[in-house]
N, C-alpha and C positions, 0 to 999 in steps of 0.2 A: 504494500500500500504506500503510495507516494505521499509526502508531506509538503504542503505549499504554504509558505509565508505570504502575508498580504503583499509585501513589496516584490514578490517573485511572480505574481499572477500576471500573465501577458494580456493585459486588458485592451491593448491596441489592436489585437488580432483575434477577436472573438469568433470570427467565422460566420457571423450573422448580423442582421440589422433589426431595428425596431419596426413594428408593423405600419407605422405612419409613413415610412419612407420607401422609396424605390430607387435602385442603384444599378448603373451600368458602367463598366470599366472598359475603356478602349486604349489600344496601344498609341502612345504619343506620336509615333512616326507614321505607322501604316493606317491608323484609325480603325483597325480591325478589333472586333469585340473579344475581350479576354475573360471577362466574368460578368455576372449580373445577379441580382437578387431574384429568387424564385417568383416573387409576387408581381414582377413586371407583366406577367401574362394577364393580370387583373385589369391593367389599363391599356396595354398594347395588344392588338390582335395578332398573336403569333401562334401558329398551329403547333409547331414543334420547337420548344426552347433550345434544344441541343443543336439545331441547325444553325444557330446564331454564331457559334464559336468560329473564330478566324474569319468571319465575314464582316463587312462594313454595314453600318446603319443604312447607307444609301442603296444597299442591295435589297432592302425591304421598304421601298418608298411608300407603300400603302400603310404598313404597320407603324413606321416612325416618321410620318410626314411632318408632324408638329415639331419634332426636334430638328429635322433636316432643314426646315424653312426658317428656323430661328436665327437671329442675328449672331448670337454667340457661337452656335455650331458652325456657321459659315465663316467665322473669323477666329477659329480655334488657335492658330499660331499667335495671333495678336493677344487673345485673352488668356493664354496659358504660358506666356513668355516667362512669368515669374513663378517660382516654385511655391506651392501651398497657398496661393492667393486666390480667394474665392470671388467669383463674379455671379451676379444674379440677373434673372430675367423672369418673365411670366409667359407661359404658353398655354394653349388650350388643347386638352386631350379628351377625346370623347365628349366634347361639349362642356367640359368643366375646366375651371382655371387651376393651374398648377404652378407652384414656384419651381423654377429651373435653376439649379446651382451647378457651377462648373469650376473645377480646380485641377491642377496637375501636381502629382506627387511622384517623384522619381521618374519612371518611364511610362506612367499610367495617367490618363485623363479620366477623372471621375465625373460622371453625369448623374446628378441626384435630383429627385423629384419629390414633392409633397403637395398635398391639396392646399389651396388657398382657403383660409378660414376667416370669415368676417368677425370682427370683435365689436359688437354693438355697445359693450360696456366701457370701452376705452374712453378715458376722460383726461386729456392733457391740456393744462392751462398754459398761459404765456409766462408763468412764473418759474419755469424750469431753469432759467439762467441765474437764479439766485445763488447758485453754488459759489459764485465768485465775490459775493458781498457778505458771506458768512464769516464770522471771526471766531469760530469755535470748532474744534475737531469733531466733537460729537454731533453738532448740528448739521454738519455736511452729510454724515451718514444717515441721520434721521430724515433729512430732506430727500436724499436719494431713495430711501424706502417709501416715503410718501409719494414720490413721483412715480416710481415703478409700480406701486399698487394700483395706479390708475391705468396701467397698461396690461399687466399680467394678473394682478390680484389673486395671489395664492393665499391659502389659509394661514400659513406661517412664512414670513420673510425675514431673513437675518443677514447681518453683516458679520462675517467670520474672519478674524485676524489670525494669521499664522505667527507662531513664535519661532525662535531660531532653531529649536530642536524638531520642528515639524508638527508639534502639537498646536492647538488653537483655542480661541476663546470667542464667544459671541459677544460683540460689543454694541450691537444695536439690533432692535427687533420690532417687528410690526406683525401682530397676529390677531386672530379671532379671539374674542373675550373668553370663550369656553375652552381654550387650549392652555395647557400649563406653560408658563414662561421659561425659556431657555436663556434669557439674558444674564450675562455674567458667568455662564457655565463654561468649563474647559472640556476639551476633547483630546484624547491621546493621539499620538502620531500615527498609529496604525489605522485610525478611522479614515484618514485620507493619506495613504502610504505614498512613498517617494515617487513611484512611477505614475500615480494618479496626479500628483502635483506637477510633474513634468508635462503631462498631457494638458492640464489646465493652463499652462504657460503657452502651449502651442495652439490649442483649440479653446477659445475663450468664452464660448457660449455652449452649454451642454444641457440638453433636455432629455428626460426619461418620462414619456407621457403616461405610460401604464405599466407598472412593474409586474402586473399579473397577466399581461397579454403574451400570447405566443410570439416567439421571435421568428424572423424570416431568414432562412439559410441563404448563403451565397453559393452560386454554382460556378465552378471553374473547371475548364478542361484539364488543366495541369494539376489540379487539386492543391496548389500551393497556397500558403497563408497570405492573406491580403491585409495590408496595413491600413486600418481605418482611422488613424489618428485624427485626420481633418474632416471626417464624415460627420454631418449633423445627425444622422440617424444611427450611428454606431451603437451596437447592442450593449446592454449593461452586463457587467460581469456577475456571475452567480453570487459572489461574496457581497458585492455592492447591492445587488437586488435584495438579498436577505436582510441586509442592514436597513434599507429603506422600509421594508415590510415590518421589521421589528420596531421601527420608530412610529408605526401607525399610519404611515403615508402610503399613497398609491402612485404619486407622481412627484417628480422633483425637477427643478430648473436651477442652473448655476451660471453665474457670470464671473469671470476672473477680474480681480482688482489688481492692476499692474502698477507698481510704483518703482521708478528708477530701473525699469526693465526686469524687475523681480516680482515673483508672485507674492504680493503683500497679503492678499486675502481673497474672499469670495463673497458675492451676493448669493446666498443659497436659499431656495424656496421649496416648501413642501405643501402638498395638498392631500387632504384625506381621500378624496375621490380622484379617479383618473382624470387628467386634464392635459390637453395639448394647446400650445401657444403658437399662433401663426408665425411663420418665418419673419415677416416684416416687423411684427411686434418684438420678436427676439432681437432683431438687428437694432431696433430703436432702443430697446432696453440696454443693449450693449453700448450704444452711443452715450446714453445718459450716465452709465456707469463710468465710461472713460472721462466724461466731463467732470464728474465728482472726484475721480481719482486725480485728475490734473489739478483740480481746485485744492484738494488735500495736500498734494505735493507742493503747490505754490505757497499755501499757508504755512506748511512745515518749513519750507525754505526761508520764508519771511521771518518766522520766529527764530530760526537758527541764526539768521543774519543779525537780528536784534541782539541775541545772546552773545554772539561773537563781538559785536561792537561794545556791549557792556563789559565783557571780559577784557577786551583790549584796553578800555579805560581803567579798569582795576589794575591791570598789569603795568600800565604806564605809571600809575601812582606808586605801585609797589617797587618799581624800578628806581624811582626817585628816592624812596626810603632806603633801598639797598645801597645806593651809592653814597649814602651819608656815613657809612662805616668802612673801616679799612680792611676788614676780612669777612669772608662769607659766613662763618659761624655766627658772628655778632649780628649780621644782617638777618639771618634766619631766626635767631632768638628774639630780636626786637620786633619781628613781624610774624611771630608764630601763630597768633590768633587768626590773622588773615590767611596764612598758608593752610591752616587747618580747615577754614571755612570754604575756601575756593572749590574743592571737590565734594563739599557737603559731608565731611567726615565728623565723627564724634570726638576723636582724639588724634594727637600727633606726637611722635617722638623724633627729636633731632639728635642724631648720633654723630659725633666727631671723635674718632679714635676711641678713647675710654670714657668720654663725656656723654651723658644722656640728659637732655632737657625735654620736658614733656609739657603738653597743653591739652586740657579737656579730659575726657574719660579714656584712660589707658590702663593696660595691665600693670601688675607689680613689676618692680625693677628686675628681679631675677627672671620673670617670665619674658620680659623684653630681651634680656640677654640670650635666652634660649631661642627666641625667634630670630635674632641676629645670626646666631650660629647656624640655625637651620637654613636661613636665606643664603649664607655663604656656601653651604654644602649643596643645596638643591636647586638653586636658580642660576641661570647663565646670563640672561639679558639684564640690562640695567633697570628695567621696569617690570614689576610682577604685580598682578591683581588677582584677588579671589574673593568671592562672596560666601564661600563655604569653608573658610579656613578653620573655624571651630569644629565643624562637622567632620572635616577630613583629617585634622591634626590635633584636635582638642585633647585627646587622651595622651598622646606622646609628648606634647609640649606643656601640658597642664594649663590649658587656656580657660579663661572665664568668658562670660557672655559679652564682655566689652571688646573681644577680639574675634567676633564672628566673621567679620569682613576685614580685609587687609589690602593695602597698596604699599609697595616698597619701591623706592627709587635709590639706586646706588649712584651717588655723586662721584665717588672715587673708591672703588672696591678695595684696592690695595691699602688704602689708609683708613678703611672702615668708616668712611663718611657716607651716611645714608639718611634718608627720611622714611618714616613708616607712618602711614595714616591708618586709623582704626575705625571700624564701625561696629555698633552694638548688634546683638542678636535681634532679629526681626520675627515676631510671632506670626508666622506665615501659615495660611491654610488655603487649599485649592478646592473649589467646588467643581467636581467633575460631573458630566452628564452620564451617570452610571459608573459602575466600578471599572477603572481603566485597565485592570489586569487582564492579560490575554487568556482566553479559554480556547480549547481545541475542540473542533467539531469535525463531522464527516459529511462529504457530499458525494453523489454519484454522477459521473459525467462520462458519456460514451461507453457505458458498461464498466467503468473502472472507478473504484472507490478511492477517494483522496482525503487525507486529513488536512484541514485548513485551520487557520486562526479564525475562530467562530465570531461572527458579529455579535455585539452585545444585544441582549434581549430586554434590558431595562435601561431607561434613560433618567431614572429618578436620581436626585442629587446625592452624590457620594462625596463626603468631605474627607480630604487627606491633610493631616497636620504634618508640617515639615519643620524640623528642628535643626539648629546649628548654622543657619544662614543669616546673612545681613540683607539689607535692601540691595538691589542690583546696582552695580556701578554703571551708570548711564553713559551714553556717548558724550554728553556734556561734561560729566565728571571726568572722563578720560581726557577730553580736550583741556580741561582746567589743569589736570596733572601734567600734561604735556607743556602747557604754558608755564608752569612753575619750573619744569625742567629747562625749558629754553631760557627763562629769565636767569636761572643760576648759571647756565653756560655763558650767557651774555655778560654777566656782571662779576664773574669769578676771576677776572683778570687773567684769563688763559692766553695762550700765544696766538699768533696771527692765523695759524691753521684753523683754530676753532672759529674765529670770526669769518674766515673765508668759507668754512662749511655752512655756517648760518646764512651767509649771503647767498650761497648756492641753493640752500633749501628754500629761501625766500623767493629766489628767481624761479625755482621749480613750482612753487605754489602759485605764483603769478601766471606762469605758463599754463598750469592746470585750470586756473580761473578763466583764462582766455579760451582754453579748449572747451570748458564747460559752456561758455557763452556761445561759441560756434556750434556746439552740439545741440543746444536749445534751438538755435535758428535754422540748423540744417538737418540733423538726423531726426529730430522730433517732427520735422515737417512732413516726413514720409507717412507716419500713421495718421496725421491730420489730413493729408491728401486722400488716403484710403477712406477715412471716415466721410470726407466730403463727397467722394465718388459714390460711395454706397448711398448716401442721402440723396444725391442727384439721380441715381438710378431708381430709387424708390419714388422720387418725385415724378420721374418720367413714366413710371408704370401706373400712376394713379389716373383715374377717370377725370374728365374735365369737370365733373360735378363735385368732386371732392375738395371743395374750397378750404374746409377746416384743416384737413390733412395736409394740403399744400402749404397753408400758412405755417403749420407746425414744423414741417420739414424745412421750409425756407428759414424759419427761426433758428433751427439747428445749424444750417449752413452759415447763417450770419454769425453765430457764436464761434464756429470753427474759424471763420475769418478773423474774429476778434482775438482768438488765441494766437493765431499766426502773427497778428499785429503786435501782441504783447511780447512774443518771442523776439521779434525784430527790434523792439524797443530795448530789450535786455542786451542784445548785441550792440546797439548804438551806445548804450551805457558803457560797455566794455571798451569800445573803440574810443570813446571820449577820454578814457583814462590812459590808453596805451598807444594810440596811433600818433604818428609824427605830425608836428604842426609846422606851418610855414607862415610866419608873420609878414604882413604886407599892409600898405595903406589901402583901405577899401571904402568905396562909396556904398551907402546903405539904402538910399531912397528907393531905387528900383526894386531891390529885394523886398523891402517892407511892403511896397505897394502890391507886388505879385502875391506875396503870402497872404495879405489881407483879403484880396479879392477871392483867392482860392478858399480861404477859411469860411467866408460867407456862404459859398456854395456847399462846402463840406458839411457845415452844421445847419444847413437849411435856414439861414437867417439873412435873406437878401435885403431886409429893411435895416440891418445894422448900419449905423453911421460910424464910419472910420475916419477920424480927423488926423491927417498926417501933417505935422508942422515941420520945423527945421530938422534936417537930418545931416549933421556934420560927419565928416569922415572919421574912421576909427582905425587903430592898428590891431589886426586880428588875422586868424586863419579863415580863408574863404568858406570852406566846407563847414567849419565849426560855427562861424558867424551865422550862416543860414540855419543851422540846427537850433541855435539859441533863439533867434527871432521866430522861427517856426513854432517852437513849443510855447513861447510866451504869448504871441499873438493869437495862436489857436485857442489857448486857454481863455484869453480875454473875450474873444468872440463867442466861444462856446458857453461860458458861464454867464454871459450877459444876454444870450439869445432869447431867454424867456421873459426878459424885461419888456414892458410895454413899449418903451422907446430905447432900444439897445444902443449904446454909444461907447466907442473906444477912441481914446486920444493918445497919439504917439508923438513924443517930442524929445529931441536931443539937444544938449547944451554943452559947451566947453566950460569946464570948471577947473581952473588951475592947469595941472598937467594931465588931466583926465577928461574923457568925454562921457557924460552921463545921459542915458536914455531912460525916459519914464513912459511906461505903457499903462494907461489908466482905463478901467472899465467900470460900468455901473451894474455889475453882476451880483453874485450871492455873498461876497465878502468872505473873510477868513476869521474864524473864531480865535480869540486871544490864546485859548488853551492849546491850540494846535501849533503855535508858533515855533516851539522847540523842535518839532519834527517835520517841518514843512518840506525840507529838501532830502528827507530820507526815502530810500527806494520803497516802492509799493505802499507808501502812505497815502491814504485818501481821507478827507474830512467827511464827517457824517452828512453834512449838507450838500456834498458833491456826489454822493453815491447814486443819485437819480440821473446823473449825467454819465455818458459813456467815458471810460478811461481806466487806466491800470496803475497810476501812481508812479510812473517811471520818468515822465517828461521833465519834471523839475529837478530830479536827481541828475539827469543828463546836463541840464543848464548849469547847475551848481558845479559839476565836475569840469565842464568846458571853461566856465569863467575863471575858475582857479588856475587852469592850465594856461589861459591867455594872460594871466597876471592881473585879472580884474576881479570883479565881485558881483554878486546878485543879492538883493535884499528886497523887502516889500513893506508897504504901509497899507493898512486896511481897517475898515469899519464894517458895520452890518450891511451896507449896500454899495460899497465901493472898494476896489483894490487897485493899488499902484505898484507894479514891479519896477525895480530900479536896477538898471544894468550899468556898471561902471567899467569902461574900457580905458586902455592906455591911449594917450593923445599922440597922433602921428608926429 
């Protein structure tokens, strides 16, 4: 009897599909038929299925006329140029509408069909774009579930987040009132094993309409296994099928949440009764999920940037304090409270040769000595972290609860100079959806019995208490530790090679930032293009009478364009910092006039009065000057466009050895409490969120003006704003 672990099950080659789908595989070069699902005889009039092998669809013009006449089939080389990219169309078979999907995988072109289902209960409002004005992680996912419920409306809909070890947790939920809540529950790694997670990264929408329905076998002349990784109707594995049944569901639908090209989590839906979702609705649900994922990623990046800026400020102050002392040990002792707090530790030990100075909650002196001895013997790198130090080494080192977590930094190992941060034990418990321990069961397949890791039969809360751990060292904590390390290296009066290494690291970081900006503008453009293409194809397939659906899809396309514009702005911000500048004497009048006229058209404000007064020459870079006036004038016209009599006044004057331009509008004004963060990236005022924008433009202006040797400032009240641009006088 064979034994099969969950992660060993070949779920991508089940040999069958679900009953809602129909599948034909043809050779990519010859277009001859290599396999098909047995149920194609239900929709195509074929007398003898086996006569199809090694023949072309065009050999059976009466049977496959609807396929042969389709635009996609007639342009297969064009539509299958890229591997595993799916293209959609609609065709009529036997007087009924069918979705027709085509993709190429390896040397096979897959032709997949499923009936078109009307969804009279679908209710999509124009509020779906609210993802980008949400300032809370949780609210993004709650908003996504509320939006998706108007499209697919399953009995239970959840956001499931993966942990580093492959386990996961339900972080958001929307379900019928009579169902037990799974919110906050954890699921073990083997519930969604490694090969299933790999498939979710490749095939991002997965539906199982009816786990009780009979599957449809694939017929192949060569009897070889057929990789169904990218098939929408791929059959469910026996283990997964039993798992869904045990949960009390008959149907499931999942959408992958991809963050930074990694499988971050899933939208996972369950229904008590069998339920199939139309392909167009599944695609639309996938687009909304991608929008929410991008909004989450943007919000996360914004928060991370703010943290980095705050940390940089703290490190600058700490550096000033360090330089007041003539040796490193004194610098560390005088600033021990700040050094302890930066990575959110409970205690700190500063060790220099035989001297130990502590701060906060730390172990006894003799225990610290044992930890130092252990660190010399069992660590090699200069930095070591553990959140389970008490659990792993408590008995051998005689540790107490105030050394559950530990971070060690060897400043100079040979001289026994090091820092040790301590964290207290954290009373941790995990609520699992059922007992996570594996149990063994038996299934029969093709006449052969196999032992498998049996799916759980209970999903009632099972609480596991975990001892000996501290809170996790987060990525921010690790960044803070690295910042302390860099500060010590910078201020410890090392030789030239150390300074050179730090400069090289700084150069590398700047290059990585540039690469990141170009990745946003270029590489991420590809999935946006695919999303836009899918939306446009859906738009094309709609009837002329479907005005509501057309408006919704047009709104999706507009938001995709907005995302592309935002990525371009991030690229412009990077260029404003790193691109070379060429200062020259420039005339501004013509530039200002053209930008003003274009802005009135762009923001639909032809009645805006733009008064351009004197425009003295300035010393600047031509490209950067245009970028500065473009952002400031666009903002002035945009934010005053809803005024009864919108007016913008632009005037330049020579003031000493500078030229000062003032751009004044009668728009919404800038609240005083926002002044400190006006030029920070992605910052948007509350009263500006009803206007289109992403909070990057003023950051670009601020960065450019600094590089030009000038300045940007503003004056504002409740109904007027004046931006002040100070340039060098030619």
